Structures are given as C-alpha cells and as structure tokens.
C-alpha positions as CSV (number, residue, x, y, z in Angstrom):
1,X,175.2,80.5,63.0
2,X,172.2,78.2,63.5
3,X,172.6,77.8,67.2
4,X,172.6,81.6,68.1
5,X,169.6,82.1,65.9
6,X,167.8,79.3,67.6
7,X,168.6,80.8,71.0
8,X,167.3,84.2,69.9
9,X,164.1,82.6,68.5
10,X,163.6,80.8,71.8
11,X,164.2,83.9,73.8
12,X,161.7,85.9,71.6
13,X,159.1,83.2,72.0
14,X,159.5,83.3,75.8
15,X,159.2,87.0,75.8
16,X,156.0,86.7,73.7
17,X,154.6,84.1,76.1
18,X,155.5,86.4,79.1
19,X,153.8,89.4,77.3
20,X,150.7,87.3,76.7
21,X,150.6,86.1,80.3
22,X,151.0,89.7,81.5
23,X,148.2,90.9,79.2
24,X,145.9,88.1,80.4
25,X,146.6,89.1,84.0
26,X,145.9,92.7,83.2
27,X,142.7,91.8,81.4
28,X,141.6,89.6,84.3
29,X,142.3,92.5,86.7
30,X,140.4,95.0,84.5
31,X,137.4,92.8,83.9
32,X,137.1,90.8,87.1
33,X,138.8,92.7,90.0
34,X,138.5,96.4,89.1
35,X,134.7,96.6,88.8
36,X,134.4,95.0,92.2
37,X,136.8,97.6,93.6
38,X,134.5,100.4,92.4
39,X,131.4,98.6,93.7
40,X,133.0,97.7,97.1
41,X,132.3,101.0,98.9
42,X,128.5,101.1,98.2
43,X,128.3,97.3,98.7
44,X,129.9,97.8,102.1
45,X,127.5,100.6,103.0
46,X,124.5,98.4,102.0
47,X,125.8,95.5,104.0
48,X,126.3,97.7,107.0
49,X,123.0,99.7,106.9
50,X,120.7,97.1,105.2
51,X,121.8,93.5,105.5
52,X,123.1,93.9,109.1
53,X,120.0,95.4,110.5
54,X,117.8,93.0,108.5
55,X,119.5,90.0,110.0
56,X,119.4,91.4,113.5
57,X,115.7,92.2,113.1
58,X,115.2,88.5,112.1
59,X,116.9,87.4,115.3
60,X,115.2,89.9,117.7
61,X,111.8,89.0,116.3
62,X,112.4,85.7,118.0
63,X,113.1,87.3,121.4
64,X,111.5,89.2,124.2
65,X,113.7,92.3,124.1
66,X,113.0,95.8,125.4
67,X,115.6,97.4,123.2
68,X,118.1,97.7,126.0
69,X,120.2,94.9,127.6
70,X,120.1,91.2,126.8
71,X,117.3,89.6,124.7
72,X,115.4,86.6,125.9
73,X,114.8,84.0,123.2
74,X,111.1,83.0,123.0
75,X,111.0,81.4,119.5
76,X,107.8,82.1,117.4
77,X,105.8,83.5,120.3
78,X,105.8,87.0,118.9
79,X,104.3,85.8,115.6
80,X,101.7,83.7,117.5
81,X,100.7,86.9,119.3
82,X,100.4,88.7,116.0
83,X,98.2,86.1,114.4
84,X,96.0,85.1,117.4
85,X,96.0,87.8,120.1
86,X,96.8,91.4,118.8
87,X,93.6,93.0,117.6
88,X,95.5,96.3,117.0
89,X,97.7,94.5,114.4
90,X,94.6,93.4,112.4
91,X,93.1,96.9,112.6
92,X,96.4,98.4,111.4
93,X,96.7,95.9,108.6
94,X,93.2,96.7,107.4
95,X,94.1,100.4,107.5
96,X,97.2,99.6,105.4
97,X,95.0,97.9,102.8
98,X,92.6,100.9,102.7
99,X,95.6,103.2,102.2
100,X,96.9,100.9,99.5
101,X,93.6,101.0,97.7
102,X,93.3,104.8,97.9
103,X,96.8,105.4,96.6
104,X,96.7,102.9,93.8
105,X,93.6,104.6,92.4
106,X,93.2,108.3,93.2
107,X,96.7,109.8,92.8
108,X,97.5,107.7,89.8
109,X,94.3,108.6,88.0
110,X,94.8,112.3,88.9
111,X,98.4,112.2,87.6
112,X,97.4,110.5,84.3
113,X,94.6,113.0,83.7
114,X,96.8,115.9,84.6
115,X,99.7,114.8,82.5
116,X,97.5,114.2,79.4
117,X,96.0,117.6,79.8
118,X,99.4,119.4,80.2
119,X,101.3,117.3,77.6
120,X,100.0,119.3,74.5
121,X,100.8,122.6,76.2
122,X,104.0,124.3,74.9
123,X,103.8,127.9,76.2
124,X,104.1,128.0,80.0
125,X,104.5,124.3,80.3
126,X,107.4,124.7,82.8
127,X,105.3,126.9,85.1
128,X,102.6,124.2,85.3
129,X,105.1,121.5,86.0
130,X,106.8,123.5,88.8
131,X,103.5,124.5,90.3
132,X,102.3,120.9,90.6
133,X,105.7,119.5,91.6
134,X,106.5,122.0,94.4
135,X,104.2,120.3,97.0
136,X,106.3,117.2,96.7
137,X,109.6,118.9,97.8
138,X,108.0,120.6,100.8
139,X,108.9,118.9,104.2
140,X,106.1,116.7,105.5
141,X,106.0,118.5,108.8
142,X,105.2,121.8,107.1
143,X,102.5,120.2,104.8
144,X,100.9,118.3,107.7
145,X,100.7,121.4,110.0
146,X,99.5,123.6,107.1
147,X,96.6,121.2,106.3
148,X,95.9,120.7,110.0
149,X,95.2,124.4,110.3
150,X,93.2,124.5,107.1
151,X,90.9,121.7,108.1
152,X,90.4,122.9,111.7
153,X,86.6,123.6,112.1
154,X,87.4,126.8,114.1
155,X,89.9,128.4,111.7
156,X,91.3,128.1,108.2
157,X,89.1,127.2,105.3
158,X,86.8,124.9,107.3
159,X,86.4,127.6,110.0
160,X,85.6,130.2,107.3
161,X,83.1,127.9,105.7
162,X,81.5,127.3,109.1
163,X,81.2,131.1,109.6
164,X,79.5,131.4,106.2
165,X,76.9,128.9,107.3
166,X,78.0,126.0,105.1
167,X,76.5,122.8,106.6
168,X,78.9,119.9,107.5
169,X,82.0,122.1,107.8
170,X,82.0,122.2,111.6
171,X,83.4,118.7,111.8
172,X,86.8,117.9,113.1
173,X,87.9,115.6,110.2
174,X,91.0,114.5,111.9
175,X,89.2,113.8,115.1
176,X,86.5,111.4,113.9
177,X,87.1,107.7,113.4
178,X,85.2,107.5,110.1
179,X,86.9,110.4,108.4
180,X,90.5,110.5,109.8
181,X,92.2,108.0,107.5
182,X,90.7,109.4,104.2
183,X,91.6,112.9,105.4
184,X,95.2,112.0,106.0
185,X,95.3,110.2,102.7
186,X,93.9,113.4,101.0
187,X,96.7,115.4,102.6
188,X,99.4,112.9,101.6
189,X,97.9,112.7,98.1
190,X,98.1,116.5,97.8
191,X,101.9,116.3,97.9
192,X,102.3,113.0,96.0
193,X,100.2,113.2,92.9
194,X,102.2,116.1,91.3
195,X,105.4,113.9,91.5
196,X,103.6,111.1,89.6
197,X,102.2,113.6,87.1
198,X,105.7,114.9,86.2
199,X,107.0,111.4,85.7
200,X,104.0,110.5,83.5
201,X,104.4,113.7,81.6
202,X,108.1,112.9,80.8
203,X,107.0,109.5,79.5
204,X,104.3,111.0,77.3
205,X,106.7,113.5,75.7
206,X,108.8,110.6,74.5
207,X,105.9,109.1,72.5
208,X,106.2,109.8,68.8
209,X,103.7,112.4,67.5
210,X,103.3,110.2,64.4
211,X,101.4,107.6,66.5
212,X,98.8,110.2,67.5
213,X,98.5,111.4,63.9
214,X,97.9,107.8,62.8
215,X,95.3,107.3,65.4
216,X,93.5,110.5,64.4
217,X,93.5,109.3,60.7
218,X,91.9,106.1,61.9
219,X,89.1,108.2,63.5
220,X,90.2,107.8,67.1
221,X,88.8,110.3,69.6
222,X,90.8,111.8,72.6
223,X,89.9,108.9,74.9
224,X,90.9,106.3,72.3
225,X,94.2,108.1,71.8
226,X,94.8,108.0,75.5
227,X,93.9,104.3,75.8
228,X,95.6,103.0,72.7
229,X,98.6,105.3,72.3
230,X,99.4,107.1,75.6
231,X,99.0,104.2,78.1
232,X,101.0,101.7,76.0
233,X,103.6,104.4,75.4
234,X,104.2,105.0,79.2
235,X,103.5,101.5,80.4
236,X,107.0,100.9,81.8
237,X,106.8,104.2,83.9
238,X,103.2,103.5,84.9
239,X,103.9,99.9,86.0
240,X,107.0,100.9,87.9
241,X,105.2,103.7,89.8
242,X,102.3,101.4,90.6
243,X,104.9,99.0,92.1
244,X,106.6,101.7,94.1
245,X,103.3,103.2,95.3
246,X,102.2,99.8,96.5
247,X,105.5,99.4,98.4
248,X,105.5,102.9,99.9
249,X,101.8,102.4,100.9
250,X,103.0,99.7,103.4
251,X,105.8,101.9,104.6
252,X,103.8,105.1,105.1
253,X,104.4,106.8,108.5
254,X,105.2,110.5,108.5
255,X,101.9,112.1,107.8
256,X,100.0,109.8,110.0
257,X,102.3,110.2,112.9
258,X,102.6,114.0,112.6
259,X,98.8,114.5,112.4
260,X,97.2,111.9,114.7
261,X,99.9,109.4,115.9
262,X,97.4,106.7,114.9
263,X,94.4,108.1,116.7
264,X,91.6,108.6,117.4
265,X,91.3,105.1,119.1
266,X,93.6,103.6,116.5
267,X,91.4,104.6,113.5
268,X,94.4,105.9,111.5
269,X,97.0,103.4,112.9
270,X,99.0,101.5,110.3
271,X,101.7,98.9,110.7
272,X,104.6,101.3,110.6
273,X,103.0,103.3,113.4
274,X,102.4,100.1,115.4
275,X,106.1,99.2,115.0
276,X,107.1,102.7,116.4
277,X,104.7,102.5,119.3
278,X,105.8,99.0,120.3
279,X,109.5,99.8,119.9
280,X,109.8,103.2,121.5
281,X,106.8,103.7,123.7
282,X,106.0,100.2,125.0
283,X,109.7,99.1,124.9
284,X,108.8,95.8,123.1
285,X,111.5,96.0,120.5
286,X,111.4,92.2,119.9
287,X,107.7,92.3,119.1
288,X,108.2,95.4,116.9
289,X,110.8,93.5,115.0
290,X,108.3,90.7,114.3
291,X,105.8,93.3,113.0
292,X,108.5,94.8,110.8
293,X,109.2,91.4,109.3
294,X,105.6,90.9,108.4
295,X,105.6,94.2,106.6
296,X,108.7,93.0,104.7
297,X,106.7,89.8,103.9
298,X,103.8,91.8,102.4
299,X,106.1,94.0,100.4
300,X,107.9,90.8,99.1
301,X,104.5,89.5,97.9
302,X,103.9,92.6,95.9
303,X,107.3,92.4,94.3
304,X,106.9,88.7,93.6
305,X,103.6,89.4,91.8
306,X,105.4,91.8,89.4
307,X,108.2,89.3,88.8
308,X,105.9,86.5,88.0
309,X,103.9,88.7,85.6
310,X,107.1,89.8,83.9
311,X,108.3,86.2,83.4
312,X,104.9,85.4,81.9
313,X,105.5,88.0,79.1
314,X,103.8,91.1,80.5
315,X,105.5,94.3,79.3
316,X,106.4,95.7,82.7
C-alpha cells in the first residue's frame, strides 16, 4: 500500500512541477515576448524610414555625392565648407534664429491671451474654437497663395488700401529684403496660433474653478489670476509646445518655399531651403546631407536643454 501511494505522490509532484514550469514559460511569453511582437511593426517602420536614412545621411555628409551614382569620400570637407566658406549658410542660420525668436514670442503670446479670453465663455464656445482652428487645417499651398494675393500691392487688401490713398501700402512686402521674412512669418503665424490656442484652452479648462475663487478671495486681479493660477496650471502643455515650436522653427520649409523660394537675394532663405536647393537644384546631395546634420545638431541642443532643466527639478 505504501509503495503505490508514494509513486502517486511522486507523479503528482512531477505534474505540479511541469504545470509550474509551463506557467512560467507562458508568463515569460506574455510579459517579455508578446509586447515586443505588438511593437515590432511600428519599430520596423521607424528603423526603415528614420534610422536607415539617418545613418545614410551621416555617411553621405562625408562624401562628394550628386545624388546619383557612386559617392566620393572626402571626410570632413563638407563641414569645413559650412564653417569657413559658405556665407549663404550663415545667412540662413541667422534667418532661422530670427524665425525662432518670432515664433517663441508672438504666436504663443497671442494663443495665451486668446485662450484666457475664450475660456470663461460657455455659450458659443465651440464656434470660437472652430473659427480659430480652421486656418490650421487648411493646406499650406492654399494659405500661402491666398495671402500672396491679399498682400499684392496691385490687388487684394493692399491694392484696395493703395487705391484709397493709404500711404505705405504700395510696397511689395514679399519682394523687399527687409520685410520678406517677417511677412512670411506673419502668414505662417496666421495658421499656427489658433492651434496653440486650442491646446492652451483645453489645458485651462482642466484647472479647478476653486483655485480661481481662492485667488479672488485673496484680492487677486485678472492679471494675477493669469500669472499665479493659469500659467502654473497649464505649464506642462505650455512647455511642451514651446519645445515643439522651437524644433519646428528649425524645420520650417513649406511657406517660405511656396512664397519666395528663399528670395529675394536669400533674404528669406533658411537651412531647410538651403538643403533643398543644394540637393535638388545644385545636385550636391553630400553637402546637403552635411547641412541637414547640422540642423539635427541644433535641434538636439534644444531638446538637451529641456532634459537638463527637467533633471534639475523644473516642472516641465
């Protein structure tokens, strides 16, 4: 009697061990393997369309390549040309900094003011949001050509003002070196600030009304409420959009290319336009790759600043 019971007990123990081993294997698959299977498709796409071109751009930046055929390795000569010889690069970089300064101030300030004004509105709030957001979803080609007509000194608004005898409206704003870049920035801002405003408005509506009531009880005026309650309440959204605006300012291309292609005389040329011209007009794809890498370097500096501030305890 004792021996069969011992054998049965041994067999049940083995089955228990097998069940536990099978469960561990299943848990390992569910926790370690299965998540990667879900991530694998998008990871493969990113490797194909992001990592692959990035590595190839790094290689071609060290070559003299026309974009067709074999590339001739020249080391750091392209970067030496950027730093020491190419005056158009320096001009384009300065224009990028001007563009960055404009878009880190004007549209963000307009969006904050607009959102704070619209936030208390309850009746018709959806209409105001849609009206200010619609320009963002319009194609850049349509927006650019619309404003090109409106700002033409012979037709549109500027032409009408000229006919009415208003001084200073007979100027081709897109054709003068001292006005072309601010004019394009104004057009781009017309479609951009409404998007920022909608994001800030969504953040403001998540702020508890009790905080505003407490501020009023303490004698705070509207500006103090905005400074001490609204801004801290939307800080994550605000900082994130400042970061993205700074990054996109170095990547801006469409409005400048559609309206002026960097002219007149390079007055509106930025780094992205310079990359396009070198790659597809001058057939200097290797040199264009080098310029593109410098753009990535500047964007990396911006991201690094935010990372450092976050690690130092800033609420961003």
